[in-house]
All heavy atoms as an XYZ file, in Angstrom:
706
protein
N      47.889    147.738    152.933
C      49.137    148.339    153.253
C      49.996    148.723    151.877
O      50.521    149.756    151.825
C      50.015    147.315    154.077
C      51.357    147.901    154.304
C      49.318    147.106    155.385
N      49.804    147.872    150.881
C      50.514    148.113    149.590
C      49.942    149.322    148.912
O      50.554    149.998    148.186
C      50.533    146.915    148.684
C      51.387    145.872    149.112
O      52.370    146.079    149.924
N      51.179    144.626    148.783
N      48.595    149.552    149.131
C      47.945    150.633    148.359
C      48.505    151.900    148.769
O      48.461    152.983    148.040
C      46.378    150.613    148.507
O      46.153    150.753    149.912
N      49.051    152.104    149.962
C      49.561    153.395    150.450
C      50.915    153.539    149.898
O      51.278    154.804    149.590
C      49.618    153.343    152.001
C      48.308    153.333    152.698
C      48.631    153.193    154.284
C      47.543    154.478    152.393
N      51.682    152.615    149.559
C      53.019    152.764    148.958
C      53.025    152.932    147.424
O      53.985    153.144    146.909
C      53.919    151.548    149.411
O      53.481    150.371    148.766
N      51.867    152.793    146.909
C      51.708    152.920    145.468
C      51.982    151.569    144.661
O      51.811    151.447    143.470
N      52.331    150.477    145.403
C      52.541    149.141    144.738
C      51.222    148.434    144.621
O      50.421    148.448    145.594
C      53.554    148.412    145.420
N      51.077    147.689    143.533
C      49.820    146.918    143.470
C      49.892    145.653    144.339
O      50.947    145.115    144.479
C      49.658    146.447    142.001
N      48.790    145.186    144.756
C      48.748    143.966    145.564
C      48.816    142.662    144.673
O      48.350    142.711    143.619
C      47.448    143.844    146.283
O      47.291    142.679    146.962
N      49.634    141.730    145.174
C      49.775    140.549    144.280
C      48.978    139.363    144.871
O      49.193    138.252    144.394
C      51.305    140.167    144.274
O      51.753    139.953    145.597
C      52.086    141.236    143.542
N      48.201    139.541    145.887
C      47.430    138.438    146.533
C      46.138    138.306    145.748
O      45.569    139.196    145.172
C      47.145    138.798    148.030
O      46.397    139.938    148.069
C      48.424    138.931    148.822
N      45.640    137.095    145.688
C      44.362    136.730    145.039
C      43.236    136.588    146.130
O      43.443    135.910    147.186
C      44.528    135.478    144.276
C      43.221    135.057    143.658
C      45.645    135.539    143.288
N      42.113    137.216    145.923
C      41.090    137.090    146.860
C      40.563    135.654    146.918
O      40.688    134.901    146.029
C      39.962    137.987    146.356
C      40.614    138.948    145.420
C      41.857    138.243    144.898
N      40.199    135.226    148.124
C      39.856    133.818    148.272
C      38.683    133.361    147.501
O      38.661    132.212    147.049
C      39.439    133.602    149.780
O      38.407    134.470    150.216
C      40.549    133.818    150.706
N      37.761    134.252    146.964
C      36.680    133.867    146.130
C      37.239    133.453    144.766
O      36.592    132.695    143.987
C      35.738    135.061    145.909
N      38.358    133.947    144.338
C      38.917    133.611    142.992
C      40.065    132.681    143.051
O      40.801    132.449    142.040
C      39.329    134.866    142.252
C      38.160    135.839    142.055
C      38.060    137.050    142.794
C      37.273    135.589    141.126
C      37.015    137.894    142.518
C      36.163    136.406    140.894
C      36.047    137.602    141.587
N      40.455    132.160    144.222
C      41.649    131.272    144.344
C      41.423    129.996    143.470
O      42.474    129.614    142.898
C      41.848    130.847    145.836
C      43.087    130.172    146.088
C      44.236    131.050    145.855
O      44.327    132.237    146.202
N      45.275    130.508    145.087
N      40.261    129.371    143.430
C      40.088    128.207    142.598
C      40.362    128.538    141.071
O      40.949    127.714    140.361
N      39.785    129.629    140.641
C      39.996    130.091    139.274
C      41.371    130.272    138.960
O      41.905    129.928    137.951
C      39.115    131.317    138.996
C      39.259    131.891    137.627
C      38.823    130.968    136.562
C      38.572    133.242    137.483
N      42.167    131.021    139.929
C      43.502    131.228    139.774
C      44.292    129.956    139.713
O      45.274    129.862    138.825
C      43.997    132.165    140.933
C      45.481    132.592    140.778
C      46.472    132.142    141.578
C      46.006    133.410    139.815
N      47.705    132.848    141.145
C      47.427    133.520    140.070
C      45.517    134.056    138.626
C      48.244    134.229    139.295
C      46.455    134.844    137.930
C      47.750    134.936    138.228
N      44.053    129.007    140.542
C      44.732    127.776    140.468
C      44.485    126.936    139.132
O      45.436    126.364    138.546
C      44.437    126.870    141.611
C      44.876    127.414    142.912
O      45.834    128.151    142.990
N      44.230    127.007    144.017
N      43.273    127.098    138.625
C      42.937    126.435    137.317
C      43.756    127.133    136.285
O      44.256    126.403    135.247
C      41.374    126.477    137.111
N      43.845    128.472    136.224
C      44.655    129.141    135.248
C      46.080    128.721    135.298
O      46.772    128.530    134.199
C      44.453    130.601    135.359
C      42.923    130.978    135.041
C      45.329    131.381    134.484
C      42.636    132.454    135.247
N      46.633    128.601    136.446
C      48.026    128.322    136.646
C      48.460    126.855    136.218
O      49.498    126.595    135.764
C      48.501    128.573    138.047
C      48.687    129.948    138.318
C      49.193    130.111    139.837
O      48.974    129.291    140.614
N      49.847    131.161    140.007
N      47.447    125.974    136.375
C      47.710    124.521    136.133
C      47.292    124.021    134.727
O      47.641    122.944    134.396
C      47.082    123.800    137.192
C      47.718    124.106    138.532
O      48.888    124.389    138.655
N      46.923    124.003    139.598
N      46.561    124.766    133.940
C      46.066    124.289    132.710
C      46.632    125.006    131.483
O      46.915    126.232    131.612
C      44.485    124.364    132.667
C      43.803    123.444    133.652
O      44.308    122.390    133.818
N      42.769    123.910    134.295
N      46.878    124.303    130.418
C      47.309    124.931    129.186
C      46.332    126.041    128.704
O      45.184    125.838    128.856
C      47.527    123.814    128.195
C      47.529    122.648    129.050
C      46.712    122.896    130.253
N      46.756    126.996    127.903
C      48.142    127.381    127.586
C      48.839    128.302    128.604
O      50.024    128.377    128.578
C      47.932    128.133    126.363
C      46.570    128.787    126.447
C      45.786    127.880    127.353
N      48.053    128.835    129.560
C      48.743    129.702    130.468
C      49.483    129.001    131.565
O      50.424    129.562    132.112
C      47.560    130.540    131.158
C      46.781    131.420    130.285
C      45.458    131.148    129.948
C      47.414    132.439    129.599
C      44.700    131.944    129.076
C      46.698    133.222    128.702
C      45.399    132.969    128.437
N      49.271    127.765    131.774
C      49.931    127.035    132.725
C      51.517    126.964    132.312
O      52.383    126.884    133.209
N      51.728    126.867    131.034
C      53.090    126.806    130.554
C      53.852    128.065    130.860
O      55.035    127.943    131.188
C      53.131    126.569    129.097
C      52.584    125.238    128.587
C      51.533    125.165    127.651
C      52.920    124.009    129.187
C      51.051    124.087    127.297
C      52.405    122.788    128.771
C      51.347    122.827    127.789
N      53.166    129.195    130.816
C      53.834    130.447    131.112
C      54.343    130.366    132.682
O      55.361    130.876    132.962
C      52.893    131.610    130.870
C      52.652    131.673    129.346
C      53.439    132.884    131.292
C      51.508    132.645    128.954
N      53.353    129.968    133.524
C      53.766    129.865    134.934
C      54.889    128.909    135.247
O      55.689    129.164    136.050
C      52.478    129.626    135.765
C      51.513    130.720    135.829
C      50.386    130.711    135.047
C      51.743    131.836    136.606
C      49.452    131.754    135.042
C      50.919    132.855    136.629
C      49.682    132.865    135.792
N      54.863    127.801    134.444
C      56.034    126.818    134.615
C      57.301    127.520    134.265
O      58.339    127.264    134.885
C      55.666    125.550    133.843
C      54.528    124.803    134.434
C      54.269    123.560    133.543
O      54.880    123.325    132.560
N      53.236    122.753    133.919
N      57.326    128.115    133.095
C      58.605    128.686    132.565
C      58.948    129.788    133.530
O      60.170    129.963    133.837
C      58.315    129.296    131.120
C      58.110    128.165    130.214
C      59.478    130.195    130.725
C      57.694    128.562    128.788
N      58.087    130.665    134.053
C      58.430    131.668    135.059
C      59.020    131.059    136.223
O      60.059    131.603    136.770
C      57.177    132.509    135.350
C      57.545    133.671    136.287
C      56.259    134.380    136.670
C      56.557    135.480    137.593
N      57.185    135.170    138.834
N      58.517    130.052    136.799
C      59.025    129.358    138.002
C      60.440    128.832    137.706
O      61.322    129.030    138.560
C      58.161    128.229    138.391
N      60.683    128.205    136.594
C      61.956    127.678    136.207
C      62.965    128.885    136.021
O      64.131    128.777    136.408
C      61.907    126.900    134.918
C      61.218    125.531    135.180
C      61.027    124.710    133.811
O      61.475    125.112    132.847
N      60.449    123.592    133.974
N      62.541    129.898    135.426
C      63.521    131.041    135.239
C      63.768    131.784    136.568
O      64.927    132.260    136.809
C      62.899    132.111    134.385
C      62.825    131.709    132.847
C      62.191    132.805    132.049
C      64.337    131.500    132.290
N      62.800    131.858    137.573
C      63.132    132.305    138.881
C      64.039    131.494    139.614
O      64.709    132.028    140.547
C      61.742    132.508    139.603
C      60.882    133.596    139.092
O      61.381    134.455    138.320
O      59.656    133.581    139.410
N      64.079    130.203    139.366
C      64.939    129.254    140.128
C      66.456    129.338    139.600
O      67.240    128.702    140.243
C      64.433    127.935    140.112
O      64.597    127.364    138.866
N      66.609    129.949    138.509
C      68.023    130.055    137.834
C      68.907    130.887    138.762
O      68.477    131.972    139.288
C      67.995    130.632    136.480
C      67.487    129.752    135.458
C      67.426    130.465    134.117
C      68.357    128.431    135.302
N      70.117    130.643    138.891
C      71.050    131.454    139.561
C      72.359    131.523    138.772
O      72.792    130.613    138.060
C      71.386    130.886    141.046
O      72.072    129.678    140.837
N      73.033    132.615    138.931
C      74.206    132.820    138.143
C      75.481    132.531    138.830
O      76.567    132.667    138.388
C      74.348    134.309    137.592
N      75.406    131.894    139.896
C      76.622    131.499    140.693
C      77.363    130.320    140.116
O      78.503    130.270    140.215
C      76.215    131.125    142.153
O      75.338    129.965    142.096
C      75.591    132.332    142.868
N      76.738    129.456    139.385
C      77.392    128.315    138.805
C      77.935    128.516    137.489
O      78.779    127.765    136.979
N      77.629    129.598    136.804
C      78.213    129.896    135.487
C      79.205    131.050    135.555
O      78.934    132.133    135.932
C      77.054    130.339    134.519
O      76.071    129.361    134.539
C      77.594    130.598    133.176
N      80.424    130.755    135.161
C      81.449    131.837    135.221
C      81.173    132.799    134.120
O      80.684    132.567    133.070
C      82.756    131.050    134.997
C      82.344    129.859    134.289
C      81.015    129.459    134.693
N      81.632    134.003    134.322
C      81.478    135.047    133.302
C      82.464    134.839    132.271
O      83.655    134.520    132.524
C      81.605    136.447    133.917
O      82.857    136.573    134.492
C      80.467    136.740    134.942
N      82.168    135.038    130.979
C      83.157    134.929    129.903
C      83.150    136.293    129.142
O      82.203    136.958    129.052
C      82.639    133.884    128.947
O      81.316    134.209    128.447
C      82.564    132.480    129.608
N      84.385    136.516    128.651
C      84.591    137.723    127.896
C      85.212    137.331    126.565
O      86.061    136.330    126.504
C      85.486    138.696    128.638
O      86.660    138.116    128.891
C      84.843    139.262    129.875
N      84.940    138.050    125.572
C      85.468    137.818    124.202
C      86.534    138.926    124.046
O      86.210    139.985    123.663
C      84.443    137.805    123.248
C      84.840    137.517    121.769
C      85.463    136.096    121.721
C      83.631    137.575    120.861
N      87.811    138.699    124.136
C      88.881    139.527    123.869
C      89.417    139.342    122.458
O      90.067    138.358    122.128
C      89.943    139.373    124.877
C      89.517    139.805    126.257
O      88.775    140.668    126.388
O      90.043    139.100    127.250
N      88.979    140.244    121.526
C      89.474    140.216    120.273
C      90.775    141.150    120.002
O      90.766    142.129    120.584
C      88.360    140.657    119.274
C      87.145    139.849    119.206
C      86.078    140.439    118.403
C      87.464    138.428    118.729
N      91.628    140.607    119.192
C      92.806    141.458    118.942
C      92.433    142.689    118.196
O      91.416    142.693    117.510
C      93.767    140.572    118.120
C      93.320    139.106    118.335
C      91.844    139.261    118.785
N      93.122    143.751    118.307
C      92.775    145.010    117.689
C      92.756    144.913    116.257
O      91.885    145.494    115.506
C      93.924    146.087    118.109
O      93.991    146.124    119.494
C      93.414    147.410    117.591
N      93.632    144.154    115.572
C      93.634    144.032    114.107
C      92.377    143.402    113.605
O      91.855    143.708    112.576
C      94.854    143.315    113.625
C      94.781    141.800    113.770
C      94.341    140.949    112.877
C      95.310    141.209    115.052
C      94.363    139.605    113.032
C      95.335    139.860    115.131
C      94.866    139.103    114.202
N      91.754    142.437    114.354
C      90.515    141.834    113.951
C      89.377    142.828    113.953
O      88.517    142.755    113.141
C      90.163    140.596    114.755
C      91.067    139.378    114.523
C      90.790    138.228    115.393
O      89.745    138.295    116.106
O      91.323    137.133    115.201
N      89.389    143.656    115.040
C      88.238    144.586    115.064
C      88.457    145.639    113.985
O      87.467    145.979    113.414
C      88.329    145.245    116.531
C      87.305    146.377    116.605
C      88.011    144.243    117.668
N      89.637    146.104    113.768
C      89.851    147.163    112.811
C      89.748    146.687    111.391
O      89.298    147.452    110.525
C      91.226    147.856    113.084
C      91.232    148.614    114.375
O      90.291    148.986    114.859
N      92.489    148.805    114.854
N      90.273    145.466    111.089
C      90.397    144.969    109.718
C      89.094    144.179    109.319
O      88.883    144.070    108.083
C      91.625    144.209    109.514
C      92.838    145.076    109.700
O      92.792    146.279    109.606
O      93.970    144.506    109.944
N      88.454    143.640    110.192
C      87.311    142.652    109.845
C      86.028    143.345    110.289
O      85.109    143.586    109.480
C      87.501    141.399    110.463
C      88.770    140.680    109.851
C      86.306    140.441    110.144
C      89.141    139.330    110.566
N      85.767    143.529    111.480
C      84.517    144.008    112.012
C      84.138    145.407    111.690
O      82.956    145.649    111.405
C      84.367    143.756    113.481
C      84.351    142.271    113.869
C      85.474    141.725    114.516
C      83.313    141.455    113.597
C      85.479    140.318    114.765
C      83.284    140.151    113.827
C      84.380    139.549    114.552
N      85.048    146.248    111.702
C      84.789    147.672    111.427
C      84.236    147.888    109.943
O      83.278    148.542    109.765
C      85.911    148.595    111.810
O      85.572    149.940    111.600
N      85.009    147.276    108.991
C      84.491    147.492    107.607
C      83.167    146.787    107.336
O      82.207    147.267    106.650
C      85.568    146.846    106.807
C      86.744    146.921    107.559
C      86.329    146.779    108.943
N      82.972    145.562    107.965
C      81.713    144.918    107.887
C      80.588    145.692    108.485
O      79.509    145.816    107.874
C      81.894    143.531    108.631
C      80.569    142.770    108.570
C      80.206    142.094    107.459
C      79.761    142.664    109.747
C      78.964    141.379    107.349
C      78.626    141.897    109.662
C      78.195    141.274    108.455
N      80.845    146.364    109.612
C      79.865    147.209    110.305
C      79.458    148.400    109.360
O      78.287    148.778    109.259
C      80.425    147.605    111.624
C      79.379    148.498    112.388
O      78.153    148.264    112.268
O      79.734    149.377    113.106
N      80.536    148.947    108.813
C      80.274    150.175    107.844
C      79.583    149.725    106.677
O      78.541    150.391    106.185
C      81.667    150.787    107.589
O      82.327    151.064    108.753
C      81.452    152.089    106.685
N      79.894    148.661    106.092
C      79.180    148.130    104.935
C      77.787    147.765    105.220
O      76.847    148.154    104.334
N      77.483    147.169    106.240
C      76.171    146.777    106.616
C      75.275    147.997    106.829
O      74.114    148.041    106.410
C      76.157    145.821    107.863
C      74.859    145.251    108.308
C      74.322    144.355    107.079
C      75.105    144.383    109.483
N      75.953    148.946    107.601
C      75.099    150.258    107.782
C      74.851    150.964    106.444
O      73.711    151.473    106.305
C      75.963    151.154    108.743
N      75.783    150.923    105.531
C      75.526    151.536    104.174
C      74.535    150.844    103.459
O      73.618    151.505    102.855
N      74.444    149.521    103.506
C      73.352    148.747    102.900
C      71.976    149.139    103.491
O      70.990    149.357    102.792
C      73.551    147.204    102.855
C      74.802    146.944    101.993
C      72.411    146.484    102.469
C      75.337    145.509    102.158
N      71.945    149.133    104.781
C      70.742    149.507    105.450
C      70.210    150.904    105.118
O      69.034    151.153    104.901
C      70.837    149.369    107.024
C      71.019    147.914    107.412
S      71.284    147.636    109.110
C      69.885    148.310    109.802
N      71.157    151.962    105.031
C      70.842    153.271    104.613
C      70.181    153.310    103.229
O      69.319    153.974    102.868
C      71.964    154.218    104.773
C      72.142    154.652    106.250
C      73.426    154.542    106.747
C      71.202    155.185    106.877
C      73.642    154.942    108.035
C      71.379    155.664    108.237
C      72.672    155.521    108.805
O      72.845    155.892    110.047
N      70.886    152.494    102.323
C      70.491    152.414    100.909
C      69.154    151.825    100.787
O      68.190    152.414    100.082
C      71.387    151.648    100.061
C      71.150    151.483     98.664
C      71.257    152.810     97.897
C      72.064    150.445     97.987
N      68.692    150.761    101.525
C      67.494    150.153    101.449
C      66.437    151.134    102.047
O      65.322    151.306    101.461
C      67.467    148.805    102.317
C      66.077    148.363    102.543
C      68.296    147.806    101.574
N      66.777    151.827    103.031
C      65.891    152.881    103.626
C      65.616    153.977    102.695
O      64.487    154.429    102.519
C      66.487    153.401    104.986
C      65.516    154.509    105.558
C      64.299    154.201    106.183
C      65.901    155.810    105.516
C      63.456    155.161    106.627
C      65.110    156.788    106.013
C      63.870    156.553    106.647
N      66.684    154.438    101.937
C      66.489    155.548    100.976
C      65.557    155.122     99.826
O      64.791    155.854     99.424
C      67.834    155.988    100.530
N      65.776    153.897     99.338
C      64.876    153.316     98.266
C      63.479    153.221     98.700
O      62.559    153.634     98.054
C      65.482    151.938     97.798
C      64.460    151.327     96.855
C      66.807    152.208     97.094
N      63.253    152.760     99.997
C      61.940    152.681    100.427
C      61.287    153.984    100.659
O      60.086    154.274    100.338
C      61.916    151.932    101.926
C      60.564    151.865    102.584
C      59.606    151.031    102.413
C      60.152    152.870    103.519
N      58.553    151.457    103.238
C      58.816    152.540    103.831
C      60.687    154.017    104.191
C      58.102    153.278    104.818
C      60.005    154.699    105.083
C      58.692    154.262    105.405
N      62.074    154.988    101.107
C      61.517    156.298    101.351
C      61.161    156.976    100.069
O      60.150    157.567     99.858
C      62.569    157.200    102.095
C      62.131    158.493    102.641
C      60.965    158.296    103.655
C      63.280    159.235    103.272
N      62.037    156.839     98.941
C      61.711    157.392     97.630
C      60.435    156.666     97.055
O      59.613    157.384     96.540
C      62.932    157.146     96.639
C      64.122    158.080     97.138
C      62.538    157.355     95.272
C      65.401    157.828     96.423
N      60.376    155.316     97.166
C      59.105    154.777     96.672
C      57.842    155.157     97.448
O      56.804    155.199     96.893
C      59.333    153.219     96.694
C      60.260    152.741     95.695
C      60.275    151.262     95.637
C      61.113    150.761     94.528
N      60.618    149.728     93.705
N      58.053    155.359     98.652
C      56.935    155.798     99.549
C      56.460    157.183     99.121
O      55.187    157.451     99.032
C      57.437    155.854    101.000
C      56.383    156.181    101.985
C      55.429    155.053    102.264
N      54.503    155.470    103.334
C      53.474    154.873    103.701
N      53.206    153.671    103.048
N      52.720    155.138    104.587
N      57.399    158.134     98.886
C      57.001    159.441     98.433
C      56.506    159.486     97.020
O      55.675    160.329     96.571
C      58.114    160.439     98.580
C      58.324    160.990     99.973
C      59.522    160.888    100.632
C      57.213    161.578    100.572
C      59.706    161.340    101.860
C      57.407    162.067    101.796
C      58.649    161.899    102.562
N      56.946    158.526     96.140
C      56.532    158.469     94.714
C      54.947    158.118     94.662
O      54.341    158.456     93.841
C      57.301    157.391     93.966
N      54.514    157.322     95.638
C      53.106    156.876     95.687
C      52.224    157.740     96.618
O      51.057    157.441     96.774
C      53.019    155.394     96.098
C      53.660    154.535     95.126
N      53.227    154.223     93.855
C      54.774    153.730     95.203
C      54.019    153.393     93.272
N      54.953    153.087     94.026
N      52.828    158.813     97.073
C      52.021    159.688     98.074
C      51.161    160.576     97.197
O      51.634    161.252     96.216
C      53.105    160.473     98.795
C      52.381    161.218    100.109
C      51.854    160.522    101.124
C      52.356    162.564     99.964
C      51.312    161.209    102.139
C      51.750    163.217    100.975
C      51.214    162.575    102.026
N      49.964    160.673     97.552
C      49.066    161.537     96.876
C      48.846    162.867     97.609
O      48.494    162.816     98.822
C      47.620    160.782     96.738
C      47.690    159.645     95.703
C      46.312    159.042     95.591
O      45.398    159.700     95.891
O      46.341    157.856     95.202
N      48.981    163.927     96.954
C      48.750    165.299     97.537
C      47.467    165.687     97.501
O      46.640    165.664     96.680
C      49.751    166.312     97.016
C      51.191    165.992     97.198
C      52.040    165.360     96.395
C      51.792    166.328     98.415
C      53.305    165.109     96.617
C      53.042    165.997     98.770
C      53.849    165.429     97.854
């Protein structure tokens, strides 16, 4: 039925059920299945949403110059890398 809708089947054939159980219960892959089960059981109903409301002066006077400076440093590092890359390029 799933093959008609384009979705892959998630069932395991009975011939491979023992192998599948062994993979799910033994390390290292067993840890992945345990983490997946724990993440699937999480719900967001118990945690209230939080927002960080920063005053305008903090955004304009602190974060904006820091963002601009960090972007400038990253562009400078990229430019130096690009110049060194082209300097060692053989034509």
